[in-house]
C-alpha positions as CSV (number, residue, x, y, z in Angstrom):
1,M,174.2,73.8,130.3
2,R,172.3,77.1,130.1
3,K,175.0,78.5,127.9
4,Y,174.5,75.7,125.3
5,S,170.7,76.2,125.4
6,F,171.1,79.9,124.8
7,I,173.4,79.2,121.8
8,V,171.0,76.6,120.3
9,A,168.1,79.1,120.7
10,I,170.1,81.8,118.9
11,I,171.0,79.4,116.0
12,L,167.4,78.3,115.6
13,F,166.2,81.9,115.6
14,A,168.8,82.8,113.0
15,C,167.7,79.9,110.8
16,I,164.1,80.9,111.0
17,A,164.8,84.5,110.3
18,C,167.0,83.7,107.3
19,K,164.4,81.6,105.4
20,N,165.0,81.1,101.7
21,K,162.8,83.7,99.9
22,N,162.3,81.4,96.9
23,L,160.8,78.8,99.2
24,D,158.3,81.3,100.4
25,K,157.5,82.3,96.8
26,Q,156.9,78.7,95.8
27,S,154.7,78.1,98.9
28,Y,152.7,81.2,98.1
29,Q,152.2,80.1,94.5
30,Q,151.1,76.6,95.6
31,D,148.6,78.1,98.0
32,K,147.3,80.3,95.3
33,E,146.8,77.4,92.9
34,T,145.1,75.4,95.6
35,L,142.7,78.2,96.3
36,A,142.1,78.7,92.6
37,D,141.2,75.1,92.3
38,K,138.7,75.3,95.2
39,E,137.1,78.5,93.8
40,K,136.9,77.0,90.3
41,S,135.2,73.8,91.5
42,N,132.7,75.5,93.9
43,P,131.6,78.9,92.4
44,I,128.3,78.9,94.3
45,D,130.2,79.1,97.6
46,F,131.9,82.3,96.5
47,L,128.9,84.1,94.9
48,T,126.1,85.9,96.8
49,I,123.0,87.5,95.4
50,T,120.7,90.2,96.9
51,A,117.6,91.6,95.2
52,R,114.6,93.8,95.7
53,D,111.5,94.0,93.5
54,K,108.8,96.6,92.8
55,K,105.8,96.8,90.6
56,S,106.1,99.0,87.6
57,L,103.3,101.6,87.2
58,F,104.2,102.4,83.6
59,G,104.3,100.2,80.5
60,L,101.9,97.7,79.1
61,G,100.6,95.1,81.5
62,R,101.6,94.5,85.0
63,Q,105.4,94.3,85.3
64,T,107.7,93.6,88.2
65,I,111.2,95.1,88.2
66,V,113.8,93.0,90.0
67,K,117.1,94.9,90.8
68,G,119.9,93.3,92.6
69,T,123.6,92.6,93.0
70,I,125.8,89.5,92.6
71,K,128.9,89.7,94.7
72,N,132.1,87.6,94.1
73,T,133.8,86.8,97.5
74,A,136.5,84.7,95.8
75,S,140.2,85.7,96.1
76,V,141.5,84.5,92.8
77,C,138.8,83.3,90.5
78,T,136.7,85.5,88.2
79,Y,133.2,84.3,87.2
80,K,130.9,84.9,84.2
81,D,127.6,83.5,83.0
82,V,126.0,83.4,86.4
83,R,122.8,81.4,86.3
84,V,120.1,82.8,88.6
85,K,116.8,81.1,89.6
86,M,113.9,83.1,90.7
87,L,110.9,81.5,92.5
88,C,107.6,83.3,92.9
89,Y,105.3,82.6,95.8
90,D,101.7,83.5,96.6
91,K,100.4,84.6,100.0
92,D,100.1,81.0,101.2
93,G,103.7,80.2,100.4
94,N,102.9,78.1,97.3
95,R,105.2,78.4,94.3
96,V,103.3,79.9,91.4
97,E,106.1,80.4,88.9
98,E,109.8,80.2,88.3
99,H,112.3,81.8,86.0
100,E,116.0,81.2,85.2
101,D,118.3,83.9,83.8
102,I,121.9,84.0,82.9
103,M,123.8,87.2,83.9
104,D,126.6,87.5,81.4
105,D,128.6,90.1,83.3
106,I,132.2,89.2,84.3
107,I,132.6,89.5,88.1
108,T,136.2,89.8,89.2
109,P,137.4,88.8,92.8
110,G,136.1,91.1,95.5
111,N,133.7,93.0,93.1
112,S,130.1,92.8,92.3
113,A,127.7,93.3,89.3
114,N,124.4,95.0,89.3
115,Y,121.4,93.7,87.3
116,R,117.9,94.8,86.5
117,I,115.3,92.5,85.0
118,H,111.6,93.1,84.0
119,Y,109.1,90.3,84.4
120,K,105.4,89.9,83.9
121,L,104.5,87.8,87.0
122,P,101.1,86.2,87.8
123,K,98.7,88.4,89.8
124,Q,98.8,86.2,92.9
125,T,102.6,86.6,93.3
126,D,103.3,87.9,96.8
127,S,107.1,87.4,97.1
128,I,110.1,86.2,95.2
129,A,113.3,84.3,96.1
130,L,116.5,84.3,94.1
131,S,119.4,81.9,94.2
132,I,122.5,81.2,92.2
133,M,122.5,77.9,90.4
134,S,125.9,77.9,88.6
135,A,128.6,80.1,87.2
136,T,131.5,79.7,84.8
137,P,134.9,80.3,86.4
138,V,137.6,82.3,84.5
139,L,141.0,81.7,86.0
140,P,143.8,84.3,85.8
141,D,146.6,83.9,83.3
142,A,149.4,81.5,84.3
143,K,152.0,84.3,83.8
144,K,150.6,86.5,86.6
């Protein structure tokens, strides 16, 4: 009985080790397409934004310079036209102003784009918060 179990185990191992490589390629392509669909339909889940601001001492009026980075954590999908919302708050936490901007850089998977924006904010602005509202996905060519 042990002899047959050993033979069956060897045959199963041989079958697993000799998988059809085309099947693996098809499976990989299907997984890649599924991932691309997920990344295309939910760009906000794959984009992160970081920023810092400082008051400009030069120039006319009181300007705030906002510098930051938008990072694409997607594996397949490239994004462009990232819409960013900036909310300005006073010392009491009340919103005093808001801005929306579109960053037209193309951000490929695993990379990031830097940005720099100048604003003339109200005097009572104490802090700002940025968030990504939307982005336009750009999928890779079907041939690749």
